[in-house]
C-alpha positions in Angstrom: 0.2 0.0 -0.2 1.3 3.8 -0.6 -0.4 6.6 0.6 1.2 10.7 0.8 1.6 12.2 3.7 2.5 16.0 4.3 4.6 16.9 7.2 3.7 19.7 9.4 5.5 22.8 10.3 7.6 21.0 12.7 8.5 18.4 10.0 6.3 15.7 11.8 4.9 12.9 9.7 1.6 10.8 10.8 1.8 7.1 9.9 -1.6 5.7 8.8 -3.3 3.7 11.8 -4.0 0.9 9.7 -0.1 0.5 9.2 0.3 1.1 12.7 -2.1 -1.8 13.9 0.1 -4.4 12.2 3.1 -4.3 14.4 3.3 -4.4 18.3 5.2 -1.5 18.9 5.2 2.0 18.6 9.0 2.8 18.1 10.9 2.9 14.6 13.8 3.2 12.8 14.3 5.6 10.0 17.4 5.2 7.8 18.2 7.9 5.1 20.0 6.9 1.8 20.2 9.3 -1.1 16.5 10.3 -1.8 15.0 7.4 0.2 13.6 7.1 3.5 13.1 3.9 5.3 11.1 3.2 8.6 11.2 -0.3 10.3 9.1 -1.3 13.6 11.3 -2.5 16.0 11.0 -4.0 19.8 13.0 -2.9 22.1 12.3 -5.4 24.6 13.2 -8.2 21.4 16.6 -6.6 20.6 17.5 -6.2 24.7 17.2 -10.0 25.0 19.0 -11.2 21.3 21.6 -9.2 22.6 21.5 -10.5 26.3 21.8 -14.1 24.4 25.0 -12.9 22.5 26.6 -11.7 25.8 26.2 -8.0 25.6 25.6 -6.1 28.5 22.9 -3.9 28.7 23.5 -1.1 31.1 20.7 1.2 30.6 16.8 1.0 29.0 15.2 3.9 28.7 12.2 2.2 28.6 12.7 -0.4 31.4 15.0 2.1 33.7 13.4 5.3 33.3 9.7 5.6 31.5 11.1 6.1 27.8 12.2 9.5 29.2 16.1 8.9 28.4 19.1 9.9 30.5 21.5 12.5 30.8 24.8 12.3 30.1 25.7 13.2 33.8 23.6 10.2 34.6 24.8 7.8 32.6 28.1 8.6 33.8 27.6 7.9 37.5 25.6 4.7 36.4 28.9 3.9 34.2 31.0 4.2 37.6 29.5 2.2 39.6 29.8 -0.5 37.0 33.6 0.0 36.6 34.1 0.2 40.3 
């Protein structure tokens, strides 16, 4: 399905609801290559579980640890210093 959307004055676009309902997420990755923008749905919990199985360590997850609000650089440094000892 193809649709035309218009950007708002703030540069925002709306993904049609019928498209959003196809995915169990409200988070997406945008990639820009030349004159093409690709939008891909992601599920952070699935990515975190996959990375942990590979042996990667998740230090901070904004969705899990801070209700999706992110973290300041200073707070991240505090967390890293605690881990490093």
